[in-house]
N, C-alpha and C positions, 0 to 999 in steps of 0.2 A: 461865801457865794460870790463869784466874779460875774459882773454883768458885762456881756459881750455882744457887740453889734457887728455882724458880718455883712459887708456890702460888696456887690459885684454888678457889672453892667446888665447881664442877662442870666437866665437859668436854662439856656439852650443846651442841647446835647453836644458837648465838646469837652476837651480834656480838662481845662481849668475848672469848668463848671462841675465836672464830675468830682474832682478833688475837693472842691468847695463843699459839695453836698456830703461827701464822705466824712469830712471834718465836722460839719455842722451836726450831723446825726450821730457821730461817734463820740462826741465829747461827753464826759460823765455828768449826768444830770444833777448829782449831788454837789457838784463843784461850780457849775456854770448855769447862769440864766441867759439863754441865747435868743436873739432876734435876728432875722434876715431881711435885708433890703436888696431888691433888684432895681437898678436905676431905670432901665428902658422897658423890659418886658420879663414875663415869667418864662416858662418852658417846661420840658419834660421833668426836670429835677424839682420843680415847685411842689408837686404832689408828694414826692418822696419826703421832702423836708417837712411839709405840713403833717404828713402821716406820723411823724415822730413828735408831734405836738409842739413844733417850733413855729411861732408867728412869722408870716412872710408878708412884706409890703412891697407893692409894685408902684414905682413913682411915675411911670409913663413919660420918661424923658424923650423929647422930640428933636432937639438939636444938639450939636457938639457942646455948646454952652447954653443950658436951659435954666434961666433964673428961677423958674417955678419949681423945677426938680431940686435945685439947690436949696430953695426955701423949705420944701417939704422935708428934705434930709436934715436940715438944721432943726426943724420942729421935732422930728423923731429923736434926735440926739438930746434936745433940751428936755423932752418928756421922759425918755427912758433913762437918761443920765448914765450911760455905760462907763465902766471902768476902762474898757479897751474898745477902740474902733479899729477893726481889722478889715481893710479894703483889699480888693483883688483887681488887677488889670488897670490900664492907664486911666480910663474915664473915672472909675470909682476911686482910684488912688488920688487923682487930681481933685475931685469934688470933696472927698473926705478931708484932705489936708487944707483945703480952702476954709473949711469950717473949724476943724479941730487942730490940735497940735500945739496950741499956745499954753501958757501957764494956766493951771486950774481947769483944764479941759481933759478929755479922755487921752490916754496914751494911744498913739497912732502906730499901728503896724501895717505895712503895705506888703503885698505879695506880688512879685514879678515872676512870670512863668516862662519867659523866653529871653534869649539873647536878642534884644529888641533893635536890631540893625535897621528895621523897617521904619523906625520913628524918624520924623522930620526934625529939623533943627529947633523949631519952637517947642516941640514936645520934650526934647532932651533938655533944653534950657529950663522949662517948667519943672521937670523932674529935679534938676539940680537946685533950683531956687527953693523948692519945697523940702529939701533935705533937712533943714533945721527943725521942721515940724514933724519929722519922722523919728519915732522912738526906735523902731527896728525895721529893717528891710529883709524880707525872706525871699531867697532865691531857691528854686527847686533843683538847682544843680550848682556845682562849683563855677561853671562857666557863666551862669547868670549872675552870681554874686560878684565875680571878677569884673564883668561888664559894668556893673553899677559902681564898683569901687573905682574903676578907671574914669567913670563919669564924675567922681568926686565924693561919693559916699564914704565916710570913714569905715575902716575895716571893722571897728568895734560895734558899728551899727548894723552890720550885715550878718546874717545867719543862713545856713543852708539846711533846708528840710526837704529831702527827696519826696517825690510822689509815693503814695501807697498804692499797692496793687492787690486786687482780690486773687487769691490762689484758686483757680477754677477746678471743678471736677470734669475730667474729660469723658463726657457721657453723651456726646451728640451722635446722631444716626448718620454715619458717613454716606451711606448709599442714598438716603433721602436728600441730604444736602447737595450731593453731586448731581442728582437728578433735577433738583430745583434750579440749578444753573446750567442744565443741559450739558453736563460733563460726564464722560464715560466712567464706568466703575473703576477702571485701572488708570485713571488720569493722575498725572503728577502735577501738582498745583503750586505755582509760585504766586504769592499774594502780596497785596498792599492794602492798608487801611488808613484812611485819613482824608482830610479836606483836599480837594483837587485845586490847590492854590499854587501860584508860581514858585514859592519857596520849597514846595515838595518835589519839584523837578520830575513830574510824572513823564515828561517827554523823554528824559534820559532812560526811564524804565521801559518805555515802549521800544526804544532803540535796543536796549539790552535784551528784551524778549525776542526781538527780530533776530538777533545774533544767536540767542540760546536755542531757538527752534531749528537753527541750521546745524547745530552740533549734537542735539539729542532728540529723542522721539517722545511722542505722547505727552507733551508738556503744554500746560495751559496757564494763562495769566488771569487771576481773579482780582478785580479792582473794586474795593468797597469804599464808597464816599461820593459826595457831590462837590461842586465848586466851579469857579470860573474857567478852569483849564479843561473842563470835560470835553467840550466840543472839539478843541484843538487836538486832544488826545485821541478822540474817536476818528478824526480826519487823518491823523498820522498813522494810526493802526490800519486804516483802510488803504492809505497810500502805500504802506509797507507790505500790504497783502497778508497781514497776519490777524486781521480783525475777526476771522472765523475761529481763532484760538484765544481771543481776548474776551473776557466777560466783564462788562461794566455793570456792576450790581447796584450802584446807587446807594442811597441811605438804607441801612438795615438795622432793625431793632435787636436782632439776636446775633450780634457780631461775634461774641465769644463762642457760640456754637459753630458758626461758619468758619472761624479761624482754624478749628480743629481738623479741617480737611486739607490745610496748607502743609506742603512739604518744605517750603522755603519762604521766608518773609523778607521783603525788600523795603528799604527806606533810604531815599536818595536826597533828602533835604539839604539845603545849603545853610539853614539855621534852624535851631530848635531850642526848647528849654530843657525838657526831659520828656521824650515822646511816650505818651500813654499807650499808643498802639504797639510800639516796639516792646514795651514792658509786658503788654498782654500777650504778645507772641512768645516772649521768653517764658512767661508763666505757664504757657501751654507746652513748653518744651520744643518749640519750633526753632530750628537754626536760622539765623538771620545774616543777611549781607547788608551793610549800612555804609553811608557816606562818612568820610573822615572829618567829622566836626567834633569839637570837644565834648558836647553833651552826649553824643553817641558813644564816644570812647569811655565815658563814665559808666556805661552799661555793658558795652561789648568789649571783651578782651580778645583781641585779634588772635584767631587760631584756637581759642579755648571755649568761648561762648558764641562765637560766630566769626564773621570776617568783616574787615574794614577796608574800603577802597576810596580813592580820591573822589572828591565831588566832581560829578560829570563824567566819571569813568564807566561808560556803559559796557565796555569790554570786560572790565573787572567784575561788574555785577553778573554778567553772563558766565564768565569763567568760574567764579566761586559757586554760583548756583548749580552749574553743571557738575562741579566737584562734589557737592553735597548730594545731588540726586544720584550720582553714580556710585556712591559709597554709603551703604546703609549703616555700617558700623560707625563711620565718621558722623553721619547725621544724628545718630542716637547719642553719641558722646557729646557733641555740641549742644544738643537739645537738653540733655540731662544737666549739664553744667549751667546752662541758661536758667532752667527751672530752679535749680538750687540757689542761684544768685538772687532770684526774686524772692524765694521763700525765706532766705536768711537775712536779707538786707533791706527789702522794700515792702514789708507788710503794711497793711492799713493800720494795725496796732502801733507799729513804730512811728508812723507819720502822725497819728493822733497824739501819742504820748509826747512827741517832740514839741508839738504845739502847746500841749498842757503845761509842760515845763517852762516854755517861753512865756506864756501868759502869767504864770506865777512869778517868774523872774521880774517881769516889767511892773507888775502891780506891787511887788515887795520893795 
């Protein structure tokens, strides 16, 4: 029985937190004794984890560096005495390695979920300084692994474990969902799902939609998510006089059901790790148009499972969305290939098993 302590900043409803909860609840109970710690706060995934009989502790961290939260985490490690401390995301990775990673302490595995070009100099220096205390670094894509290898992590310390995706049953009531967002029965829907943050480049997609509506008819843009760029996007849609065709749906609990009304999925990010929303779209058989960044290319094979365009190329997003909407056979072919890719390569079972194998490797 391997004692495993999983640590993450929050249990908010976001991509990394979802993968974290899928792993925690999917590990075989006859092999792992699991406990979970959230540094700052709980969230929607806290109940899911507790419902699986896994203890969850919230440390209520208040500042970037909170000595009290560090002391609480140290106490948990001392009392639980885990064989492995597996931390996720910058804050947890930093706190965990400040405490552990020395001789006669838990093996430390850190999970990085993005090509972290957003990190400032001191954060990158801290990551590099803590490399000797790291047993393994998990990237959820080859791009993430390469980013940290270039930072100085030895190749033998890095491993790639892609996200796992639930293969959904396409069973939503299309008419009901269209009505919920005031969309006509015969609407052709281009969709986006994600946090409305600068790196998602939602403004590029508003421009792309303005172009798309000029060259095709009965098309609408459904945007699911909240974030700091929302008001700017609203203002731009109004300025472009396409706001009557754009639906800002905000945060939604039933994203999987809503996605099933989408005919095309857009993702314009300038950096990602491995996009959960793109993977969900592919699992629904929705053809996608995405920005040309390495993590997206690991999912989308241009012309086979979707289309790839240059970052910031609003014309390209409009052009390929129009091509998909105009050709039902093409849309079906792209969607089927995308679905099969998710089913064959990115199942939750594959993701959990890869972690199980890694845990056994480092403890042996």
